[in-house]
LONU-48892 format. One record per atom (N, C-alpha, C, CB): x, y, z; atom name. Coordinates in steps of 0.001 Angstrom, whole numbers, plus 500000, padded with zeros to 6 digits. Glycine has a CB too. Layout:
BEGIN
east:north:up:site
X:Y:Z:CA
...
END
This chain:
BEGIN
east:north:up:site
637522:248729:269873:N
637666:249664:268745:CA
638128:248917:267491:C
638672:250797:269098:CB
637478:249192:266369:N
637871:248622:265078:CA
639024:249465:264531:C
636656:248584:264065:CB
640210:248862:264434:N
641432:249642:264212:CA
642102:249359:262871:C
642411:249370:265318:CB
641444:248645:261984:N
642091:248256:260744:CA
642047:249362:259667:C
641439:246999:260216:CB
641065:250249:259790:N
640902:251329:258803:CA
641129:252680:259480:C
639484:251278:258149:CB
642027:253471:258909:N
642331:254785:259453:CA
641912:255865:258448:C
643843:254901:259794:CB
641609:257054:258980:N
641152:258174:258155:CA
642155:259302:258200:C
639778:258672:258618:CB
642403:259940:257059:N
643294:261085:256962:CA
642495:262290:256450:C
644507:260772:256025:CB
642712:263446:257064:N
642114:264697:256621:CA
643208:265708:256338:C
641127:265241:257671:CB
642919:266712:255503:N
643893:267795:255351:CA
643524:268935:256301:C
643945:268299:253872:CB
644454:269882:256446:N
644286:270907:257481:CA
643174:271907:257170:C
645582:271650:257670:CB
642710:271965:255938:N
641594:272857:255612:CA
640318:272432:256354:C
641345:272868:254084:CB
640271:271192:256786:N
639109:270696:257545:CA
639005:271314:258931:C
639179:269188:257674:CB
640100:271893:259442:N
640141:272447:260807:CA
639826:271370:261857:C
639139:273621:260939:CB
640217:270137:261563:N
639906:269028:262461:CA
640569:269167:263832:C
640330:267728:261827:CB
641678:269915:263919:N
642351:270071:265200:CA
641516:270882:266192:C
643700:270734:264996:CB
640460:271549:265720:N
639586:272301:266615:CA
638453:271455:267180:C
639014:273489:265891:CB
638436:270186:266847:N
637371:269272:267314:CA
637962:268068:268032:C
636501:268798:266129:CB
637107:267365:268755:N
637537:266157:269465:CA
637832:264993:268506:C
636464:265737:270471:CB
637372:265105:267274:N
637582:264015:266296:CA
639065:263718:266106:C
636947:264379:264937:CB
639918:264746:266226:N
641356:264554:266047:CA
641952:263675:267142:C
642065:265900:266024:CB
641243:263543:268289:N
641764:262738:269403:CA
641571:261249:269186:C
641095:263146:270696:CB
640810:260885:268180:N
640689:259457:267832:CA
642014:259000:267196:C
639468:259206:266843:CB
642653:257978:267740:N
643970:257554:267216:CA
643920:257065:265776:C
644538:256458:268084:CB
642728:256847:265253:N
642583:256406:263868:CA
642460:257583:262903:C
641371:255500:263734:CB
642539:258801:263402:N
642385:260005:262584:CA
643748:260708:262474:C
641302:260968:263197:CB
644137:261057:261248:N
645449:261666:261007:CA
645293:262922:260163:C
646403:260666:260311:CB
646325:263763:260206:N
646262:265091:259584:CA
647446:265345:258673:C
646199:266172:260649:CB
647171:265904:257498:N
648206:266405:256594:CA
647983:267911:256456:C
648161:265676:255181:CB
649029:268685:256708:N
648910:270141:256692:CA
649346:270742:255355:C
649736:270739:257817:CB
648544:271692:254855:N
648952:272471:253703:CA
649994:273484:254144:C
647739:273170:253042:CB
650583:274182:253182:N
651678:275121:253460:CA
651300:276513:253008:C
652978:274674:252767:CB
651669:277504:253795:N
651412:278918:253497:CA
652766:279619:253373:C
650515:279597:254615:CB
652924:280446:252316:N
654163:281195:252112:CA
653843:282673:251882:C
654963:280617:250913:CB
654509:283532:252624:N
654334:284983:252451:CA
655692:285637:252595:C
653313:285576:253490:CB
656161:286217:251491:N
657498:286791:251484:CA
658550:285724:251717:C
657616:287881:252537:CB
659384:285948:252708:N
660444:284976:253021:CA
660023:283960:254079:C
661689:285703:253492:CB
658779:284067:254545:N
658301:283166:255593:CA
657420:282066:255013:C
657529:283949:256657:CB
657612:280878:255551:N
656799:279723:255155:CA
656421:278941:256397:C
657558:278813:254142:CB
655174:278502:256484:N
654746:277759:257654:CA
653629:276790:257277:C
654283:278715:258765:CB
653466:275772:258110:N
652373:274841:257954:CA
651051:275522:258381:C
652637:273552:258786:CB
650026:275240:257638:N
648688:275739:257982:CA
648363:275389:259433:C
647613:275145:257025:CB
647990:276409:260215:N
647665:276186:261616:CA
648764:276604:262572:C
647352:274755:261832:CB
649996:276814:262045:N
651093:277185:262930:CA
651056:278656:263344:C
652407:276884:262261:CB
650455:279508:262507:N
650294:280916:262849:CA
648820:281229:263023:C
650920:281825:261769:CB
648448:282056:263994:N
647068:282507:264110:CA
646646:283268:262846:C
646896:283398:265360:CB
645385:283158:262475:N
644889:283849:261288:CA
645108:285349:261413:C
643402:283545:261066:CB
644880:285899:262607:N
645039:287320:262820:CA
646470:287787:262499:C
644679:287667:264257:CB
647443:286953:262862:N
648845:287298:262575:CA
649109:287312:261074:C
649798:286303:263264:CB
648549:286343:260369:N
648731:286282:258911:CA
648103:287498:258238:C
648118:284984:258341:CB
646878:287867:258665:N
646189:289008:258071:CA
646982:290301:258327:C
644751:289129:258643:CB
647561:290429:259499:N
648391:291631:259803:CA
649621:291643:258891:C
648838:291647:261326:CB
650189:290476:258618:N
651325:290395:257711:CA
650919:290812:256293:C
651902:288970:257706:CB
649756:290384:255859:N
649252:290738:254526:CA
649090:292259:254407:C
647896:290025:254247:CB
648514:292844:255428:N
648287:294300:255407:CA
649624:295054:255404:C
647428:294738:256630:CB
650623:294501:256052:N
651927:295154:256130:CA
652670:295091:254789:C
652774:294507:257229:CB
652677:293923:254152:N
653461:293752:252906:CA
652650:294082:251660:C
653981:292318:252802:CB
651314:294120:251778:N
650480:294473:250643:CA
650354:293416:249583:C
650992:295677:250031:CB
650580:292163:249926:N
650399:291075:248971:CA
649829:289855:249675:C
651730:290724:248282:CB
649205:288988:248877:N
648593:287791:249465:CA
649608:286660:249585:C
647392:287331:248623:CB
649401:285760:250534:N
650267:284598:250622:CA
650014:283634:249463:C
650062:283888:251955:CB
650971:282768:249254:N
650776:281633:248353:CA
650489:280416:249227:C
652037:281396:247420:CB
649653:279542:248750:N
649362:278308:249488:CA
649614:277114:248597:C
647906:278297:250004:CB
649963:276007:249212:N
650224:274797:248444:CA
649777:273585:249217:C
651701:274683:248089:CB
649574:272502:248474:N
649133:271241:249079:CA
650186:270718:250059:C
648849:270186:247985:CB
649849:269747:250878:N
650837:269137:251775:CA
652050:268654:250959:C
650198:267947:252573:CB
653251:268838:251476:N
654433:268360:250774:CA
654328:266871:250449:C
655679:268626:251605:CB
654781:266502:249236:N
654670:265104:248802:CA
655372:264172:249791:C
655270:264928:247388:CB
656487:264636:250363:N
657213:263807:251318:CA
656377:263522:252555:C
658517:264478:251716:CB
655611:264507:253016:N
654742:264319:254197:CA
653633:263298:253883:C
654112:265687:254643:CB
653060:263398:252706:N
652009:262461:252297:CA
652561:261049:252248:C
651422:262854:250925:CB
653724:260917:251574:N
654348:259597:251409:CA
654700:258979:252759:C
655611:259706:250540:CB
655252:259790:253644:N
655649:259266:254961:CA
654432:258762:255745:C
656385:260355:255774:CB
653363:259561:255773:N
652167:259143:256529:CA
651534:257893:255945:C
651138:260268:256556:CB
651312:257887:254644:N
650684:256733:254004:CA
651538:255467:254212:C
650478:257003:252491:CB
652848:255621:254057:N
653755:254457:254196:CA
653719:253927:255629:C
655218:254843:253804:CB
653804:254824:256609:N
653781:254391:258012:CA
652500:253637:258321:C
653922:255596:258953:CB
651374:254119:257826:N
650096:253469:258133:CA
649991:252096:257484:C
648936:254345:257676:CB
650308:252014:256202:N
650146:250711:255521:CA
651165:249691:256026:C
650291:250879:253991:CB
652321:250153:256452:N
653324:249205:257002:CA
652937:248718:258392:C
654714:249866:257061:CB
651998:249447:259038:N
651423:248965:260296:CA
650221:248050:260032:C
651001:250156:261184:CB
649945:247795:258764:N
648828:246924:258423:CA
647487:247634:258371:C
648752:245812:259400:CB
647496:248969:258282:N
646255:249735:258250:CA
645793:249974:256807:C
646440:251076:258979:CB
644484:249984:256627:N
643898:250493:255375:CA
643616:251985:255578:C
642570:249701:254980:CB
643675:252754:254498:N
643632:254193:254627:CA
642558:254784:253720:C
644994:254795:254305:CB
641737:255697:254292:N
640825:256502:253504:CA
641124:257972:253820:C
639321:256134:253807:CB
641418:258737:252780:N
641659:260170:252981:CA
640528:260954:252341:C
643034:260602:252387:CB
640028:261963:253078:N
639037:262905:252553:CA
639732:264245:252399:C
637772:263018:253494:CB
639817:264735:251164:N
640525:265986:250885:CA
639545:267130:250621:C
641462:265810:249684:CB
640048:268354:250720:N
639281:269515:250273:CA
639032:269392:248771:C
640029:270849:250608:CB
638108:270164:248261:N
637685:270071:246868:CA
638854:270164:245893:C
636684:271158:246564:CB
638886:269260:244942:N
639900:269300:243885:CA
639714:270530:242989:C
639841:268015:243039:CB
638541:271167:243074:N
638313:272389:242315:CA
638987:273585:242916:C
636862:272654:242198:CB
639506:273461:244143:N
640156:274563:244825:CA
641637:274330:245091:C
639460:274828:246109:CB
642058:273109:245081:N
643421:272789:245516:CA
643935:271561:244758:C
643465:272539:247052:CB
645258:271463:244700:N
645874:270283:244118:CA
646064:269146:245104:C
647185:270647:243533:CB
645542:269300:246321:N
645733:268288:247357:CA
645217:266919:246942:C
645051:268719:248626:CB
644026:266883:246353:N
643429:265597:245938:CA
644331:264878:244953:C
642037:265816:245309:CB
644752:265589:243897:N
645593:264961:242865:CA
646931:264544:243448:C
645811:265920:241678:CB
647502:265364:244324:N
648795:265014:244927:CA
648677:263745:245759:C
649317:266170:245800:CB
647605:263627:246524:N
647402:262441:247365:CA
647128:261195:246526:C
646244:262675:248338:CB
646392:261375:245444:N
646166:260230:244527:CA
647477:259723:243943:C
645209:260631:243380:CB
648321:260673:243538:N
649618:260328:242940:CA
650510:259602:243926:C
650324:261581:242436:CB
650600:260140:245160:N
651459:259503:246169:CA
650873:258164:246590:C
651634:260420:247402:CB
649562:258071:246702:N
648916:256796:247089:CA
649263:255714:246087:C
647373:256957:247187:CB
649242:256060:244788:N
649585:255087:243769:CA
651019:254608:243927:C
649377:255676:242387:CB
651922:255522:244266:N
653325:255133:244469:CA
653466:254218:245692:C
654215:256390:244640:CB
652786:254578:246786:N
652876:253776:248023:CA
652283:252381:247796:C
652135:254489:249199:CB
651211:252288:247032:N
650609:250986:246731:CA
651560:250111:245924:C
649293:251169:245967:CB
652328:250719:245036:N
653313:249961:244252:CA
654453:249474:245142:C
653872:250826:243102:CB
654791:250280:246145:N
655901:249941:247030:CA
655501:248966:248135:C
656462:251197:247645:CB
654201:248839:248402:N
653717:247995:249493:CA
652584:247119:248987:C
653249:248851:250697:CB
652925:245959:248492:N
651921:245078:247916:CA
650883:244673:248957:C
652582:243840:247322:CB
649621:244693:248551:N
648536:244316:249451:CA
647972:245499:250235:C
649019:243261:250410:CB
648598:246668:250101:N
648084:247862:250788:CA
646800:248351:250123:C
649144:248989:250791:CB
646021:249133:250860:N
644756:249674:250327:CA
644610:251122:250795:C
643519:248808:250793:CB
644641:252060:249840:N
644488:253479:250135:CA
643431:254042:249192:C
645850:254246:249989:CB
642459:254748:249754:N
641407:255375:248960:CA
641435:256877:249211:C
640007:254778:249306:CB
641296:257654:248158:N
641269:259117:248284:CA
639907:259611:247811:C
642429:259789:247458:CB
639172:260282:248710:N
637841:260795:248407:CA
637927:262309:248230:C
636823:260420:249530:CB
637488:262800:247082:N
637423:264247:246839:CA
636220:264795:247582:C
637333:264574:245305:CB
636468:265620:248612:N
635394:266129:249449:CA
634474:267112:248743:C
635972:266778:250647:CB
634952:267755:247684:N
634164:268697:246883:CA
633513:269804:247739:C
633083:267938:246116:CB
634134:270057:248878:N
633751:271153:249733:CA
635000:271579:250496:C
632582:270754:250699:CB
634872:272421:251503:N
636027:272839:252280:CA
635576:273111:253710:C
636702:274097:251655:CB
636551:273233:254617:N
636208:273536:255999:CA
635670:272317:256739:C
635192:274653:256044:CB
634932:272610:257840:N
634528:271523:258749:CA
633535:270522:258172:C
633939:272109:259971:CB
632826:270779:257061:N
632010:269690:256484:CA
632856:268458:256098:C
631258:270206:255243:CB
634149:268671:255869:N
635029:267528:255597:CA
635097:266605:256807:C
636445:268009:255216:CB
635067:267187:258006:N
635037:266368:259227:CA
633751:265549:259246:C
635142:267261:260509:CB
632636:266175:258876:N
631357:265488:258852:CA
631375:264292:257933:C
630270:266431:258437:CB
632013:264438:256766:N
632130:263331:255814:CA
632959:262205:256438:C
632775:263813:254478:CB
634070:262577:257071:N
634913:261580:257722:CA
634199:260883:258856:C
636173:262220:258236:CB
633370:261628:259610:N
632611:261021:260711:CA
631607:259976:260212:C
631876:262108:261500:CB
631011:260248:259050:N
630086:259285:258475:CA
630810:257980:258172:C
629437:259850:257202:CB
631998:258094:257597:N
632806:256893:257316:CA
633188:256183:258607:C
634078:257266:256525:CB
633585:256971:259622:N
634027:256351:260886:CA
632864:255634:261589:C
634633:257424:261827:CB
631673:256158:261502:N
630529:255479:262100:CA
630330:254099:261471:C
629257:256327:261938:CB
630549:254022:260177:N
630408:252740:259496:CA
631525:251791:259907:C
630408:252934:257975:CB
632725:252333:260104:N
633827:251518:260611:CA
633510:250982:261987:C
635120:252322:260649:CB
633005:251878:262859:N
632657:251481:264216:CA
631537:250451:264274:C
632263:252685:265006:CB
630744:250413:263204:N
629689:249413:263128:CA
630239:248057:262641:C
628567:249901:262194:CB
631557:248019:262373:N
632182:246751:262001:CA
632514:246597:260543:C
631313:245655:262389:CB
632291:247628:259734:N
632564:247524:258304:CA
634063:247721:258033:C
631727:248565:257516:CB
634682:246789:257318:N
636059:246901:256895:CA
636175:246783:255371:C
636906:245834:257582:CB
635054:246685:254690:N
635028:246592:253236:CA
635341:247986:252652:C
633631:246060:252731:CB
636520:248126:252042:N
636962:249432:251594:CA
636101:249981:250451:C
638406:249358:251162:CB
635585:249116:249614:N
634680:249588:248559:CA
633434:250206:249155:C
634296:248440:247620:CB
632890:249536:250173:N
631686:250041:250818:CA
631963:251343:251584:C
631116:248982:251765:CB
633107:251420:252255:N
633466:252630:252998:CA
633702:253797:252031:C
634730:252383:253865:CB
634329:253532:250908:N
634548:254585:249904:CA
633210:255081:249360:C
635440:254062:248742:CB
632299:254150:249067:N
630968:254553:248584:CA
630240:255366:249630:C
630131:253325:248203:CB
630415:255028:250888:N
629794:255761:252003:CA
630307:257209:252014:C
630101:255057:253374:CB
631617:257373:251858:N
632199:258699:251818:CA
631728:259525:250642:C
633673:258596:251787:CB
631664:258899:249470:N
631211:259597:248265:CA
629746:260021:248404:C
631391:258699:247021:CB
628955:259174:249017:N
627549:259506:249259:CA
627431:260731:250167:C
626812:258305:249886:CB
628254:260777:251212:N
628227:261927:252126:CA
628667:263211:251405:C
629140:261663:253350:CB
629652:263076:250513:N
630082:264226:249694:CA
628911:264738:248861:C
631274:263835:248767:CB
628211:263830:248200:N
627132:264216:247294:CA
625958:264831:248052:C
626660:263007:246492:CB
625842:264534:249339:N
624729:265048:250123:CA
625053:266318:250893:C
624272:264005:251075:CB
626279:266835:250712:N
626716:268038:251410:CA
626471:269276:250551:C
628202:267932:251785:CB
625845:270285:251107:N
625560:271525:250401:CA
626451:272649:250958:C
624052:271896:250530:CB
627111:273382:250081:N
628088:274391:250483:CA
627660:275773:250052:C
629450:274072:249906:CB
627440:276676:251023:N
627081:278056:250760:CA
628022:278948:251561:C
625588:278335:251122:CB
628537:280014:250941:N
629424:280907:251711:CA
629437:282298:251088:C
630869:280336:251773:CB
630063:283221:251799:N
630188:284587:251312:CA
631500:285173:251823:C
628976:285456:251762:CB
631944:286242:251188:N
633133:286984:251644:CA
632704:288367:252126:C
634200:287105:250498:CB
633502:288934:253010:N
633172:290237:253561:CA
633919:291361:252863:C
633472:290265:255034:CB
634938:290989:252088:N
635708:291962:251310:CA
636038:291371:249965:C
636997:292382:252047:CB
636004:292172:248932:N
636368:291721:247584:CA
637843:291951:247289:C
635519:292437:246541:CB
638554:292560:248248:N
639963:292896:248044:CA
640814:291676:247765:C
640503:293618:249248:CB
640589:290600:248521:N
641420:289411:248366:CA
641152:288724:247034:C
641176:288437:249518:CB
639895:288682:246622:N
639552:288105:245317:CA
640180:288916:244191:C
638022:288042:245136:CB
640209:290231:244369:N
640809:291098:243347:CA
642327:290908:243304:C
640465:292583:243623:CB
642978:290910:244459:N
644428:290728:244504:CA
644835:289360:243977:C
644940:290909:245928:CB
643960:288377:244178:N
644261:287023:243693:CA
643904:286820:242224:C
643524:286005:244529:CB
643418:287888:241583:N
643116:287801:240148:CA
641819:287150:239801:C
644173:287081:239472:CB
640941:286937:240807:N
639679:286248:240553:CA
638568:287209:240079:C
639231:285522:241818:CB
638723:288507:240410:N
637831:289521:239875:CA
638685:290744:239502:C
636703:289896:240913:CB
638156:291643:238677:N
638897:292826:238270:CA
638853:293933:239307:C
638363:293337:236971:CB
639738:294923:239147:N
639801:296051:240075:CA
638501:296837:240052:C
640980:296969:239732:CB
637909:297012:238872:N
636676:297793:238762:CA
635553:297118:239528:C
636277:297979:237289:CB
635440:295796:239385:N
634390:295051:240109:CA
634599:295171:241607:C
634381:293558:239693:CB
635842:295057:242046:N
636144:295147:243475:CA
635812:296536:244007:C
637625:294816:243737:CB
636153:297583:243221:N
635882:298943:243658:CA
634375:299203:243759:C
636528:299944:242699:CB
633620:298792:242740:N
632183:298990:242770:CA
631543:298209:243911:C
631569:298580:241442:CB
632029:296974:244103:N
631504:296161:245194:CA
631746:296808:246543:C
632126:294783:245169:CB
632922:297401:246723:N
633246:298063:247980:CA
632398:299319:248187:C
634728:298418:248018:CB
632208:300093:247126:N
631421:301320:247224:CA
629968:301025:247599:C
631474:302089:245903:CB
629393:300022:246962:N
627989:299720:247185:CA
627747:298643:248234:C
627367:299303:245905:CB
628828:298157:248864:N
628688:297169:249928:CA
628160:295844:249446:C
627795:297691:250989:CB
628473:295496:248188:N
627936:294237:247617:CA
628746:293042:248106:C
627949:294284:246060:CB
628026:292037:248563:N
628630:290758:248952:CA
628018:289645:248129:C
628438:290481:250467:CB
628840:288786:247528:N
628303:287686:246730:CA
627837:286523:247594:C
629344:287203:245744:CB
626837:285807:247121:N
626443:284511:247707:CA
627044:283445:246797:C
624844:284356:247833:CB
627906:282606:247376:N
628656:281644:246601:CA
628289:280212:246993:C
630147:281877:246780:CB
628354:279315:246039:N
628157:277897:246304:CA
629310:277109:245720:C
626818:277406:245727:CB
629400:275855:246107:N
630250:274923:245373:CA
629336:273976:244612:C
631219:274138:246334:CB
629560:273863:243312:N
628710:273016:242507:CA
629084:271543:242672:C
628797:273425:241045:CB
628482:270679:241891:N
628694:269235:242041:CA
630128:268812:241724:C
627736:268479:241144:CB
630849:269679:241025:N
632244:269403:240706:CA
633200:270005:241726:C
632573:269928:239329:CB
632621:270688:242749:N
633439:271301:243775:CA
634063:272610:243349:C
634502:270365:244186:CB
633477:273262:242347:N
633975:274566:241894:CA
633051:275661:242381:C
634099:274612:240354:CB
633613:276843:242574:N
632870:277964:243136:CA
632017:278659:242068:C
633834:278966:243777:CB
630779:278978:242445:N
629857:279657:241528:CA
629068:280693:242325:C
628891:278632:240820:CB
628938:281901:241776:N
628134:282950:242406:CA
626679:282787:241986:C
628662:284365:242026:CB
625774:282775:242967:N
624347:282573:242641:CA
623481:283756:243043:C
623826:281319:243325:CB
624034:284696:243793:N
623242:285848:244245:CA
624190:286896:244779:C
622199:285439:245333:CB
623681:288086:245079:N
624467:289115:245738:CA
623547:289969:246603:C
625220:289987:244702:CB
624105:290501:247668:N
623321:291290:248625:CA
624088:292546:248953:C
623011:290480:249918:CB
623371:293574:249434:N
623965:294879:249640:CA
624632:295050:250997:C
622931:295918:249470:CB
624272:294221:251977:N
624868:294389:253290:CA
625257:293032:253882:C
623899:295125:254225:CB
626113:293073:254888:N
626512:291839:255575:CA
625301:291138:256184:C
627551:292143:256670:CB
624441:291912:256819:N
623253:291340:257460:CA
622380:290592:256440:C
622432:292453:258149:CB
622201:291212:255275:N
621353:290584:254253:CA
621982:289348:253655:C
621047:291565:253155:CB
623293:289376:253468:N
623929:288211:252846:CA
623921:287024:253812:C
625382:288545:252415:CB
624084:287291:255122:N
624019:286199:256101:CA
622600:285629:256173:C
624470:286693:257499:CB
621628:286512:256089:N
620241:286056:256084:CA
619963:285174:254856:C
619280:287267:256106:CB
620558:285569:253715:N
620364:284765:252488:CA
621024:283397:252620:C
620938:285505:251255:CB
622189:283355:253226:N
622855:282059:253446:CA
621966:281142:254278:C
624226:282257:254149:CB
621383:281698:255336:N
620522:280914:256211:CA
619271:280440:255474:C
620131:281733:257440:CB
618702:281314:254655:N
617505:280940:253882:CA
617805:279763:252976:C
616996:282132:253047:CB
618954:279801:252304:N
619314:278731:251379:CA
619465:277412:252114:C
620605:279071:250638:CB
620106:277444:253274:N
620276:276215:254047:CA
618949:275699:254595:C
621250:276448:255191:CB
618104:276624:255032:N
616833:276206:255652:CA
615834:275684:254610:C
616210:277384:256424:CB
616120:275895:253330:N
615281:275319:252285:CA
615536:273820:252108:C
615519:276044:250968:CB
616674:273355:252611:N
617012:271951:252479:CA
616124:271080:253386:C
618493:271734:252812:CB
615755:269903:252896:N
614914:268988:253643:CA
615737:267813:254204:C
613779:268470:252750:CB
615254:267242:255292:N
615872:266041:255900:CA
617372:266265:256180:C
615687:264808:254963:CB
617690:267333:256875:N
619075:267649:257220:CA
619527:266748:258367:C
619225:269151:257606:CB
620712:266122:258228:N
621201:265260:259295:CA
622366:265872:260055:C
621613:263930:258731:CB
622992:266916:259497:N
624058:267627:260199:CA
624278:268961:259532:C
625368:266804:260221:CB
624646:269978:260313:N
624975:271266:259700:CA
626291:271796:260270:C
623834:272290:259930:CB
626863:272742:259523:N
628214:273197:259798:CA
628304:274709:259580:C
629234:272452:258906:CB
629119:275358:260402:N
629418:276771:260221:CA
630901:276964:260411:C
628608:277660:261202:CB
631540:277670:259487:N
632941:278010:259698:CA
633206:279389:259122:C
633879:276954:259056:CB
634193:280073:259685:N
634474:281424:259234:CA
635834:281888:259685:C
633420:282371:259728:CB
636162:283094:259280:N
637478:283654:259599:CA
637300:285020:260255:C
638361:283770:258319:CB
637720:285122:261501:N
637692:286376:262255:CA
636286:286995:262282:C
638688:287371:261652:CB
635285:286144:262494:N
633896:286628:262561:CA
633091:285713:263504:C
633240:286664:261121:CB
633620:285492:264702:N
633028:284540:265632:CA
631567:284827:265937:C
633806:284530:266906:CB
631249:286091:266171:N
629862:286408:266544:CA
628895:286028:265424:C
629722:287910:266876:CB
629251:286341:264181:N
628408:285961:263058:CA
628270:284439:262957:C
628977:286528:261756:CB
629358:283729:263215:N
629328:282274:263136:CA
628357:281693:264152:C
630725:281699:263355:CB
628445:282164:265399:N
627596:281598:266427:CA
626138:282057:266301:C
628136:281964:267786:CB
625938:283239:265720:N
624574:283671:265410:CA
623941:282746:264365:C
624572:285132:264905:CB
624716:282420:263352:N
624227:281511:262298:CA
623939:280118:262891:C
625275:281401:261134:CB
624839:279647:263769:N
624601:278353:264390:CA
623292:278362:265177:C
625770:277978:265304:CB
623061:279444:265928:N
621845:279536:266739:CA
620591:279502:265855:C
621863:280827:267587:CB
620625:280214:264736:N
619482:280221:263823:CA
619241:278850:263232:C
619696:281232:262710:CB
620303:278144:262889:N
620149:276800:262317:CA
619664:275817:263350:C
621462:276314:261725:CB
620047:275995:264614:N
619531:275129:265681:CA
618031:275303:265836:C
620236:275429:267013:CB
617569:276530:265651:N
616124:276763:265693:CA
615428:276078:264512:C
615822:278277:265685:CB
616066:276151:263347:N
615462:275574:262150:CA
615536:274064:262120:C
616124:276124:260931:CB
616622:273516:262711:N
616819:272068:262699:CA
617047:271574:264122:C
618012:271678:261787:CB
616005:271576:264982:N
616186:271178:266378:CA
616678:269739:266506:C
614882:271345:267141:CB
617680:269564:267364:N
618212:268228:267625:CA
619226:267751:266611:C
617104:267258:267680:CB
619455:268533:265550:N
620432:268124:264522:CA
621835:268520:264992:C
620103:268785:263125:CB
622797:267607:264961:N
624152:267935:265434:CA
624836:268935:264511:C
625003:266664:265542:CB
625786:269677:265099:N
626486:270701:264327:CA
627978:270689:264651:C
625890:272093:264611:CB
628762:271264:263737:N
630189:271521:263963:CA
630457:272966:263603:C
631099:270550:263125:CB
631171:273677:264488:N
631546:275063:264228:CA
633069:275179:264431:C
630753:276062:265174:CB
633778:275669:263415:N
635233:275853:263497:CA
635621:277126:262746:C
635992:274614:262911:CB
636890:277481:262838:N
637411:278535:261969:CA
637554:277982:260564:C
638772:279080:262491:CB
637833:278869:259609:N
638018:278426:258227:CA
639492:278223:257907:C
637407:279437:257256:CB
640356:278656:258785:N
641784:278375:258621:CA
642536:279388:257774:C
641953:277035:258021:CB
643849:279271:257818:N
644734:280236:257138:CA
644682:280115:255634:C
646158:280055:257598:CB
644600:278904:255116:N
644665:278708:253669:CA
643532:279414:252943:C
644636:277233:253343:CB
642312:279185:253389:N
641167:279796:252710:CA
641075:281291:253024:C
639863:279089:253120:CB
641466:281696:254230:N
641509:283112:254555:CA
642489:283838:253623:C
641910:283315:256034:CB
643595:283166:253272:N
644584:283774:252385:CA
644004:284127:251023:C
645759:282843:252209:CB
643002:283366:250594:N
642404:283576:249265:CA
641109:284375:249332:C
642138:282235:248594:CB
640400:284294:250448:N
639056:284876:250516:CA
638944:286071:251475:C
638075:283813:250935:CB
639916:286188:252371:N
639929:287346:253259:CA
639239:287136:254600:C
639295:288484:252574:CB
639546:287973:255580:N
638860:287902:256877:CA
637381:288225:256696:C
639506:288876:257903:CB
636565:287608:257522:N
635132:287835:257447:CA
634416:286840:256562:C
634865:289210:256956:CB
635181:285986:255835:N
634526:284939:255047:CA
633794:283993:255987:C
635558:284162:254177:CB
632602:283569:255592:N
631821:282661:256420:CA
631098:281656:255541:C
630820:283437:257290:CB
631103:280416:255965:N
630412:279352:255243:CA
629365:278700:256111:C
631399:278311:254751:CB
628237:278388:255509:N
627154:277688:256200:CA
626796:276484:255322:C
625889:278640:256453:CB
626785:275302:255908:N
626673:274063:255135:CA
625664:273136:255795:C
628048:273364:255007:CB
625050:272280:255009:N
624223:271219:255555:CA
624533:269917:254793:C
622699:271589:255457:CB
624316:268801:255461:N
624338:267484:254793:CA
622974:266855:254981:C
625477:266547:255368:CB
622366:266465:253887:N
621018:265891:253947:CA
621092:264376:254055:C
620196:266298:252708:CB
620019:263784:254512:N
619946:262325:254670:CA
619898:261628:253323:C
618720:261935:255500:CB
620274:260348:253323:N
620190:259556:252107:CA
618728:259328:251724:C
620916:258211:252286:CB
END
């Protein structure tokens, strides 16, 4: 095993739901969720429990990037073991995690001369982040230790990842101030669901809308199936397992033999987007 380069992911990747986390070269930094007087690390409470808490108190949780002390401790421990570090974060357009890790990495580099830490902005969220990290790890396993080349490899995987998703309720977007009450009410009355993407900057953009859950899922699949030369696809969601596995089955038909990853979307994104949110993603070949 090539052990000089280690990879770090944040908890939005849901990497703990996959075997990738069992690789000793893979490490995790957890974001934090706060609701009322309770605070916990992402992943410590089931999503269903968090949603029940939201319904009880009538307000959304606050979420924040991994504590700076946690980032500093992990980076320092790794570089003092002689490891080089590449971290793939969720999109900087959605979270301060990328900027926080860049800031701490700069501090750790100053404190440990000769260390090498690279932070890659994943410009997506959920399990596609694992796919980006896997691409980097395959290059490491092939014997590559050149950090510039590994960083370029990660950035290329980011640029080749397509992100499409939808929400099942507009209530969370409205409570979070992302849409107005009138829009949320009309959307609920008419059953409107938006089709959302992440653009090249990793920011969310609405590109379509559908009247029913069935139609919006069909539209997500159509958008993904339009992509050519797909090398991996991903499905993740919150409290909608049957929809997730139905989407995976359809994509397996469209892309026979192409590997896939299916995970939950986690507490952090559920806190902002609500239960029933589902994302369907592909990464195309170079």
